[in-house]
VOGU-3710 file (C-alpha; in Angstrom, 3 decimals, decimal comma):
1> tnrqernsvn> 23,590/119,054/-154,185  21,311/115,894/-153,912  18,773/118,276/-152,251  19,410/120,723/-154,686  18,541/118,323/-157,452  15,308/117,349/-155,797  14,075/120,746/-155,567  14,614/121,287/-159,367  11,538/119,641/-159,902  10,670/119,775/-163,757
11> kcrhpllppi> 7,956/122,207/-164,148  6,674/121,980/-167,694  3,202/122,818/-168,536  1,456/126,233/-168,826  -2,153/126,504/-169,627  -1,391/129,220/-172,352  0,965/126,936/-173,955  0,219/124,362/-177,110  -0,420/120,838/-175,566  0,831/118,088/-178,410
21> sgarhgapas> -1,757/115,483/-178,219  0,131/112,166/-177,694  3,427/113,436/-176,903  5,499/112,883/-173,577  8,144/114,812/-172,106  10,716/115,872/-174,901  7,942/115,825/-177,616  10,202/116,796/-180,609  13,521/114,946/-179,156  14,797/111,605/-180,334
31> pvrhrhpvaw> 13,624/109,255/-182,801  13,694/106,307/-180,209  11,985/107,569/-177,087  9,386/110,515/-177,292  9,965/111,988/-180,933  6,465/113,732/-182,578  6,205/115,872/-185,650  3,803/118,449/-184,237  6,701/119,650/-182,206  8,047/121,041/-184,834
41> tsippyisar> 5,170/122,614/-186,364  4,831/124,434/-183,163  8,072/126,401/-183,369  8,287/128,383/-186,345  5,101/130,234/-186,286  6,374/131,358/-182,746  9,390/132,697/-183,838  8,518/134,356/-186,749  5,934/136,033/-185,346  6,294/140,017/-185,482
51> tprpnilitt> 4,535/140,824/-182,155  7,294/141,132/-179,335  7,081/138,153/-176,853  7,603/139,068/-173,400  8,135/135,122/-172,430  9,434/132,070/-174,227  7,633/129,240/-175,505  7,845/125,871/-173,731  5,770/123,082/-175,705  3,866/120,979/-173,245
61> aqpatrdssl> 3,519/117,384/-174,067  0,069/115,813/-173,517  -0,272/112,060/-173,999  -3,908/111,239/-175,050  -3,957/108,542/-171,926  -2,931/110,647/-168,706  -3,353/113,929/-167,314  0,105/115,653/-166,187  0,119/116,900/-162,500  3,190/118,980/-163,359
71> attahsttvr> 1,333/122,240/-164,342  3,123/124,977/-163,818  6,204/126,693/-165,451  9,502/128,382/-164,237  11,039/130,730/-166,787  14,917/131,334/-166,052  16,492/134,792/-166,588  19,731/133,520/-168,407  17,093/131,135/-170,581  15,161/134,344/-171,331
81> rslaramagg> 18,285/136,495/-172,177  19,818/133,865/-174,366  16,687/133,405/-176,217  16,343/137,138/-176,951  19,526/137,521/-178,438  18,980/134,587/-180,595  15,836/136,043/-181,833  17,184/139,522/-182,227  18,103/138,871/-185,814  14,696/138,066/-186,809
91> rrsgfaaaal> 13,988/135,473/-189,315  17,766/134,899/-189,824  18,250/133,667/-186,675  15,205/131,832/-186,429  16,500/128,028/-186,610  19,198/129,167/-183,821  16,219/130,370/-181,590  14,312/126,949/-182,868  17,353/125,020/-181,414  17,732/127,175/-178,441
101> lllvftagcg> 14,141/126,107/-177,345  14,463/122,417/-177,816  17,893/122,647/-176,080  15,718/124,472/-172,993  12,950/122,041/-173,177  15,240/119,193/-172,919  17,460/120,343/-170,234  15,024/122,298/-168,347  12,166/119,733/-168,460  14,406/116,712/-168,876
111> aapqgaevtg> 13,897/113,065/-167,782  16,055/113,163/-164,745  17,608/115,527/-162,300  20,695/117,056/-162,977  23,713/114,946/-161,790  21,718/111,581/-160,860  22,688/109,776/-163,733  25,149/106,702/-163,203  27,615/107,096/-165,981  30,054/104,324/-165,176
121> lpgfdgalps> 30,288/101,989/-162,455  33,728/100,553/-161,061  34,144/97,112/-161,919  32,295/97,271/-164,988  33,973/97,805/-168,504  32,018/99,280/-171,056  28,945/101,428/-171,421  25,815/100,459/-169,327  23,330/98,487/-171,143  20,510/101,299/-170,336
131> khyagyvtvd> 20,527/104,692/-168,396  20,965/104,308/-164,759  20,095/106,797/-161,977  20,858/106,731/-158,091  20,830/108,880/-155,067  18,843/109,973/-152,357  15,195/111,322/-152,244  14,320/113,034/-148,706  10,792/111,732/-146,969  11,292/113,938/-143,968
141> ekhgrnlfyy> 12,951/117,342/-144,211  12,922/117,901/-140,668  14,676/115,168/-139,319  16,676/114,826/-142,301  15,339/111,206/-143,251  16,376/110,197/-146,847  15,842/106,864/-148,708  18,281/105,641/-151,408  17,504/104,605/-154,556  19,096/102,616/-157,674
151> aveserdpak> 16,899/102,967/-160,919  17,889/101,108/-164,338  15,850/101,774/-167,121  14,198/99,350/-169,449  16,619/98,130/-171,976  14,062/97,148/-174,393  11,468/100,243/-174,514  11,849/102,815/-171,278  9,047/104,943/-172,934  6,368/102,342/-172,558
161> dpvvlwlngg> 7,779/99,259/-170,657  6,610/98,888/-166,711  8,303/100,669/-164,280  8,855/98,453/-160,869  9,827/99,053/-157,263  11,749/96,285/-155,930  11,635/95,929/-152,153  13,914/93,103/-150,122  12,754/91,786/-146,626  14,353/91,236/-143,500
171> pgcssfdgfv> 13,014/93,553/-142,269  16,125/95,668/-142,283  17,787/94,051/-145,472  18,880/95,914/-148,388  17,219/95,894/-151,627  21,221/95,586/-153,302  20,630/92,263/-152,259  17,967/91,840/-155,190  20,570/94,215/-157,518  23,698/92,069/-156,672
181> yehgpfnfes> 22,318/88,806/-156,400  19,277/88,274/-158,202  18,012/90,231/-161,336  20,127/93,513/-161,435  21,587/94,030/-164,684  24,948/92,535/-163,901  26,353/89,272/-162,539  29,300/90,160/-159,833  32,319/88,049/-160,039  34,483/87,883/-156,928
191> ggsvkslpkl> 37,728/89,871/-156,936  39,587/86,835/-154,890  39,741/88,467/-151,338  37,110/90,068/-149,270  38,341/93,496/-150,191  38,837/93,295/-153,748  36,407/94,956/-156,280  34,201/92,630/-157,997  34,191/92,417/-161,655  30,633/92,852/-163,601
201> hlnpyswskv> 29,303/91,150/-166,134  26,026/91,948/-167,621  23,199/89,594/-166,692  21,402/87,825/-169,493  18,112/87,474/-167,217  18,113/90,784/-165,576  14,478/92,328/-164,920  15,543/95,375/-166,581  15,191/93,387/-170,139  11,867/94,431/-170,003
211> stmiyldspa> 10,823/96,763/-167,126  12,521/99,632/-165,696  13,657/98,811/-161,734  13,747/100,818/-159,024  15,590/99,269/-155,911  14,725/101,296/-152,830  16,738/100,703/-149,301  13,752/101,081/-146,782  13,246/101,930/-144,169  15,862/104,644/-143,313
221> gvglsysnnv> 18,571/102,891/-141,220  18,608/100,187/-144,171  21,660/99,529/-146,477  22,527/102,795/-147,911  19,557/104,781/-146,528  20,024/107,232/-143,069  18,498/109,760/-141,050  19,890/112,721/-139,406  17,581/111,689/-136,339  18,359/108,374/-134,676
231> sdyetgdlkt> 14,684/108,166/-133,259  13,855/107,757/-136,881  15,307/104,155/-136,492  12,433/103,265/-134,499  9,820/102,274/-137,119  7,593/99,596/-138,282  5,024/98,554/-141,037  2,800/101,382/-141,218  5,618/104,257/-141,090  7,885/102,121/-143,781
241> aadshtfllk> 4,689/102,194/-145,996  4,243/105,945/-145,563  7,658/106,773/-146,096  7,994/104,817/-149,043  4,644/106,174/-150,441  6,056/109,432/-149,771  9,280/108,542/-151,871  7,480/107,383/-154,514  5,782/110,616/-154,976  8,869/112,683/-155,169
251> wfqlypefls> 10,456/110,122/-157,099  8,098/110,442/-159,966  8,391/114,137/-159,508  12,076/114,021/-160,694  10,970/111,553/-163,406  7,980/112,616/-164,794  8,341/110,794/-168,248  7,661/107,796/-166,397  4,304/108,744/-165,040  2,181/107,180/-167,785
261> npfyiagesy> 4,009/103,898/-167,697  2,524/101,146/-165,716  3,651/100,698/-162,258  3,883/97,715/-160,206  5,487/97,161/-156,629  7,664/93,958/-156,260  9,342/92,266/-153,233  9,910/88,883/-151,554  10,259/87,348/-147,772  9,313/90,252/-145,289
271> agvyvptlsh> 8,484/92,708/-148,361  5,465/90,154/-148,208  4,653/92,744/-145,664  6,410/95,828/-147,414  4,514/95,475/-150,804  0,918/95,000/-149,890  1,013/97,977/-146,795  2,775/100,192/-149,713  0,306/99,244/-152,465  -2,571/100,432/-150,066
281> evvkgiqgga> -0,715/103,704/-149,401  -0,395/104,179/-153,036  -4,175/103,463/-153,977  -5,136/105,380/-151,110  -3,232/108,465/-152,341  -4,686/108,044/-155,867  -7,986/107,988/-154,671  -7,255/111,012/-152,144  -5,689/113,098/-154,952  -2,063/112,795/-154,224
291> kptinfkgym> 0,148/114,389/-156,998  1,362/113,046/-159,193  -1,061/110,388/-160,143  1,059/107,067/-159,938  0,000/104,694/-162,628  -0,305/101,764/-160,689  -1,500/98,665/-161,806  -0,438/95,870/-159,363  1,952/94,006/-157,207  3,839/90,692/-156,785
301> vgngvcdtvf> 4,955/89,073/-153,531  7,851/86,207/-153,772  7,728/83,632/-150,913  6,285/86,460/-148,790  5,226/86,746/-144,917  1,946/87,270/-144,837  -0,588/86,031/-141,892  0,807/84,277/-138,435  -1,556/81,170/-138,994  -1,102/80,111/-142,632
311> dgnalvpfah> 2,689/81,003/-142,178  3,313/79,091/-138,803  1,344/76,133/-140,227  2,973/75,737/-143,961  6,011/73,852/-142,225  4,749/70,466/-141,233  2,431/69,595/-144,479  5,958/70,781/-146,479  7,897/68,656/-144,860  5,427/65,873/-145,196
321> gmgliseeiy> 5,018/66,330/-149,006  8,957/66,746/-149,651  9,270/63,419/-147,837  11,400/64,971/-144,824  9,383/62,912/-142,463  7,236/59,829/-142,403  3,765/59,279/-142,708  3,706/58,139/-139,532  5,350/61,221/-137,983  3,114/63,253/-139,934
331> qqafttcdgn> -0,348/61,876/-138,628  0,911/62,187/-134,717  1,659/65,744/-135,503  -1,370/66,108/-137,115  -3,689/64,480/-134,784  -2,337/65,704/-131,812  -2,018/69,222/-133,123  -5,471/69,145/-134,612  -3,548/70,745/-138,040  -2,707/73,839/-135,374
341> ywnasdgtce> 1,383/73,761/-135,614  1,994/77,368/-134,990  0,683/77,828/-131,540  1,110/74,589/-129,840  -0,327/74,682/-126,089  -0,828/70,701/-125,814  2,346/69,175/-124,622  1,865/65,962/-126,690  1,786/68,252/-129,902  4,704/70,144/-128,802
351> salvkidsli> 6,654/67,069/-128,813  5,714/65,480/-132,335  6,904/69,164/-133,305  9,924/69,062/-131,744  10,569/65,563/-132,997  9,856/67,234/-136,500  12,291/69,930/-135,752  14,991/67,428/-135,174  14,769/65,566/-138,248  14,862/68,774/-140,563
361> selniydile> 17,123/70,928/-138,465  20,667/69,956/-140,507  18,826/70,902/-143,904  19,377/74,519/-145,652  15,781/76,354/-144,503  16,179/78,474/-147,708  16,506/75,631/-149,991  16,286/72,074/-149,046  18,406/70,591/-152,188  21,197/72,847/-151,446
371> pcyhgrsike> 24,154/71,615/-149,145  24,371/73,382/-145,398  27,788/74,242/-143,858  27,859/73,777/-140,181  31,400/74,754/-139,666  30,750/78,201/-138,485  29,919/78,661/-135,024  26,712/80,653/-134,331  25,872/82,581/-131,330  22,671/81,803/-129,534
381> anpqnsklpt> 19,794/84,299/-128,491  20,894/85,023/-124,829  17,481/84,333/-123,049  18,175/86,648/-120,460  16,632/89,712/-121,222  15,150/88,507/-124,666  12,013/89,063/-126,397  13,142/86,167/-128,678  11,280/82,964/-128,971  12,862/79,824/-128,295
391> sfkdlgttnk> 12,930/78,489/-131,610  16,091/81,276/-132,633  18,632/78,787/-131,578  21,615/77,051/-133,421  20,619/78,687/-137,001  22,905/76,851/-139,302  24,638/78,453/-142,772  24,763/76,977/-146,134  27,671/77,199/-148,673  25,845/77,526/-152,141
401> pfpvrtrmlg> 28,298/77,610/-154,949  26,185/80,020/-156,975  28,454/81,957/-158,895  28,858/84,555/-156,124  27,952/83,499/-152,869  26,307/81,300/-150,486  22,923/81,879/-150,024  20,434/83,590/-148,323  18,178/86,888/-147,829  17,647/87,709/-144,531
411> rawplrapvk> 14,503/86,943/-142,898  14,373/86,655/-139,059  12,323/83,435/-138,385  13,624/80,068/-138,533  11,292/76,931/-138,177  7,750/77,128/-136,825  8,421/80,906/-135,851  6,039/83,078/-138,010  5,846/86,743/-137,848  3,620/88,008/-134,928
421> agrvplwqev> 2,417/91,346/-134,116  4,894/93,404/-132,115  8,556/93,962/-132,312  10,460/91,885/-134,925  13,943/90,804/-133,780  16,784/91,309/-135,976  19,657/88,711/-137,102  22,587/90,350/-135,052  20,318/89,598/-131,981  20,098/85,917/-133,210
431> asgvpcmsde> 23,191/85,172/-134,756  26,714/86,290/-135,877  25,471/87,119/-139,323  22,291/86,366/-141,480  22,444/82,501/-141,667  23,097/80,738/-145,241  24,415/83,581/-147,032  27,871/85,224/-147,615  27,397/88,913/-148,646  31,169/89,397/-149,253
441> vatawldndg> 30,899/90,581/-152,862  28,138/92,999/-152,058  29,874/94,301/-149,327  33,233/94,552/-151,307  31,566/96,775/-153,735  29,025/98,971/-152,106  31,994/99,762/-149,528  34,225/100,631/-152,108  34,805/104,657/-152,308  34,893/104,958/-156,096
451> vrsaihaqsv> 31,678/102,815/-156,240  29,903/105,107/-153,467  30,710/108,138/-155,638  29,693/106,553/-158,930  26,196/106,030/-157,611  25,772/109,330/-155,755  25,832/107,801/-152,226  27,185/108,839/-148,814  30,433/107,752/-148,062  31,604/105,140/-145,537
461> ssigpwllct> 33,190/107,573/-143,200  29,447/109,579/-143,184  26,653/106,541/-142,763  28,892/103,647/-141,851  29,363/100,254/-143,968  26,971/98,860/-146,111  25,137/95,649/-144,233  22,975/93,367/-145,986  20,604/93,336/-142,950  21,080/96,161/-140,561
471> dkidfnhdag> 20,846/95,848/-136,600  20,333/99,788/-136,775  16,774/99,747/-136,620  13,932/98,995/-134,316  11,199/97,400/-136,184  7,511/96,782/-134,846  5,138/94,587/-137,040  1,982/96,531/-136,798  -0,110/96,128/-139,825  -1,521/92,620/-138,964
481> smisyhknlt> -2,334/89,943/-141,461  -1,861/90,725/-144,895  -4,802/88,775/-146,199  -7,193/91,847/-145,853  -4,774/94,040/-147,559  -4,789/91,464/-150,669  -8,378/91,380/-150,586  -9,070/95,132/-150,780  -6,394/95,503/-153,573  -7,684/92,886/-155,840
491> sqgyraiifs> -11,483/93,517/-155,341  -10,582/97,198/-156,754  -9,023/95,543/-160,177  -5,255/95,772/-159,119  -3,532/92,747/-160,229  -1,571/90,529/-158,056  0,896/87,443/-158,565  2,082/85,428/-155,399  4,991/83,358/-156,284  6,847/80,779/-154,479
501> gdhdmcvpyt> 10,025/78,693/-154,995  8,864/75,215/-154,057  12,233/74,261/-152,115  12,069/76,820/-149,944  11,183/75,791/-145,910  11,593/79,640/-144,627  8,410/80,508/-146,093  6,995/77,387/-147,872  4,811/77,510/-150,791  2,234/75,163/-149,011
511> gseawtksmg> 0,966/78,498/-146,645  0,981/80,764/-149,697  -1,090/78,558/-151,802  -3,203/78,034/-148,527  -4,064/81,764/-147,824  -4,272/82,543/-151,674  -6,963/79,966/-152,026  -8,634/80,957/-148,739  -9,785/84,636/-150,371  -12,625/82,855/-151,696
521> ygvvdswrpw> -11,753/83,764/-155,336  -13,246/81,654/-157,882  -10,710/79,646/-160,361  -10,789/81,005/-163,928  -7,432/79,096/-164,853  -7,166/75,540/-163,230  -3,934/74,235/-161,723  -1,467/73,484/-164,583  2,005/73,537/-165,162  3,862/76,605/-166,916
531> ftndqvsgyt> 7,054/76,248/-169,195  10,302/77,524/-170,404  11,751/76,182/-173,243  9,608/73,599/-173,290  10,194/72,390/-169,804  7,992/72,491/-166,781  9,079/75,321/-164,782  6,215/75,182/-162,059  2,733/74,935/-161,448  0,337/77,846/-161,627
541> egyehgltfa> -3,541/78,526/-160,736  -5,442/81,854/-161,690  -8,252/83,214/-159,485  -10,704/85,946/-160,164  -9,834/89,850/-159,555  -6,642/89,124/-161,540  -4,859/87,134/-158,533  -2,205/84,507/-159,540  -0,697/82,074/-157,697  2,609/80,447/-159,218
551> tikgaghtvp> 5,516/78,145/-158,089  8,729/77,838/-159,574  10,247/74,386/-159,608  13,503/73,668/-158,117  13,810/77,591/-156,572  14,457/78,333/-153,388  13,612/81,456/-151,067  14,987/84,090/-153,808  13,508/82,717/-157,004  15,178/84,900/-159,329
561> eykpqealaf> 18,665/83,787/-157,825  17,891/80,156/-158,250  16,259/79,777/-161,229  17,065/83,090/-163,079  15,922/82,075/-166,515  12,437/81,135/-165,194  11,969/83,929/-163,118  12,464/86,425/-166,275  10,074/84,171/-168,052  7,219/84,332/-165,588
571> ysrwlngskl> 7,742/87,979/-164,793  7,760/89,202/-168,344  4,895/87,376/-168,957  2,903/88,444/-166,085  3,831/92,045/-166,723  2,472/91,801/-170,453  -0,849/90,464/-169,017  0,070/86,938/-170,889  -0,608/83,586/-168,873  2,860/81,926/-167,371
//
């Protein structure tokens, strides 16, 4: 079972056993990943020794650059007996014993928990481009709170490439949004009808080309994650960060071969809150001695929520700069509102903002260049008994002909409704579905019994159908502004990139650029274009303390979906520590 797999954490080190400097788990194994010649020299002397040994030899990898936190061993009675039989013949059986030792090492201290590997996927023909793993990690044994992950090993060099945790936003939206529609290893082709199984094709711009990706459904109740205690579905920023940190500690126990790899946390939209709060938990854990020690290096936020004032004041200058409102209308709003658009109290200011809303309401909020479909009826929020702001009305949908779906990742704020402290409304309270998107392909695939079985997920009958954005959770924004988190993390030397699709009107780049600049860091790389294939792909500015701001030209709210090639370009360069 998954729980048994989680509990059988590899314990591969012993103070009396010979460490092998510079090696990793599986020291003598494959010529590609962790081969180390010293491993072979440690075995024959042990086997040929005449003095009886009560226990078996287990070689321990000891990389020069890290301190392993898995420092115990467990000896199976079955293994000891098998080894004893192999050694009974003395030197004649030396090679057999050596082979068995290698088997013991690679099986008992292997790269992944037994049964976690995904060996095939319905809808995809052929071998997977790299190893995939999936399953649950229990973050609360008492409540049975389980978070689902899908991990994709790097297709380049999984032994050295960075490991990146990906989080989608919402709150309440599944990270399979990123897997299916953005930067996962496959492009999904519709099967032709709502319930037909999609066809999967390799994605040439998958982020797993250069990194190992972990897609996490968080918090419990989102996507394929669940709890046996419904009270767990009342959650918030801080609890979500704590659970995700617990997940990471347990995940790295299950996959200790990735402990020395550089680790990053990335996400978009409301993950603008998830990412820095989780990063803070990880750093706090490292400083507090939490084991295993995560090799955390930095984080990435795309078109992310950050701060009530900066987010709320971003729309009007964005609309003006994009030519969506006239200079006269802009100046009227600027003058009457005194530049403060998010919390208008003056009647003249509010009138100016209502005028702006009316001028841009027919646009696709998630990419102003894309068409917006207005034929579908959308229910309005019920003003009776509702905690929703008045701007949560008449949300449109869009019909983006991207290969798979019309567009949008969930985020529960339309125009001029920034994130505020307190309860966060979910889409189902506002509209009949997440605006500007169709998730039929992802739903058809993830609700297929064969797919659920292949990825080791609970069945539809057990935890219900997969939803892009759930109405199951009751979420509280209790972490406040993210600016203090960003300042704390970057001032300690953790790298960060804040990237924005420059045609997103949901979380406009103008707000992200403004709050990034407000941190007061000196500029070390002045505003300039960055390129892909000799073409301008956006603009970037670099600051002290490893902070980078970047735009992606022509992209909307979910950058890798709109501009996959450019997204992979800036992603891989930034991970490598290169200039964009």
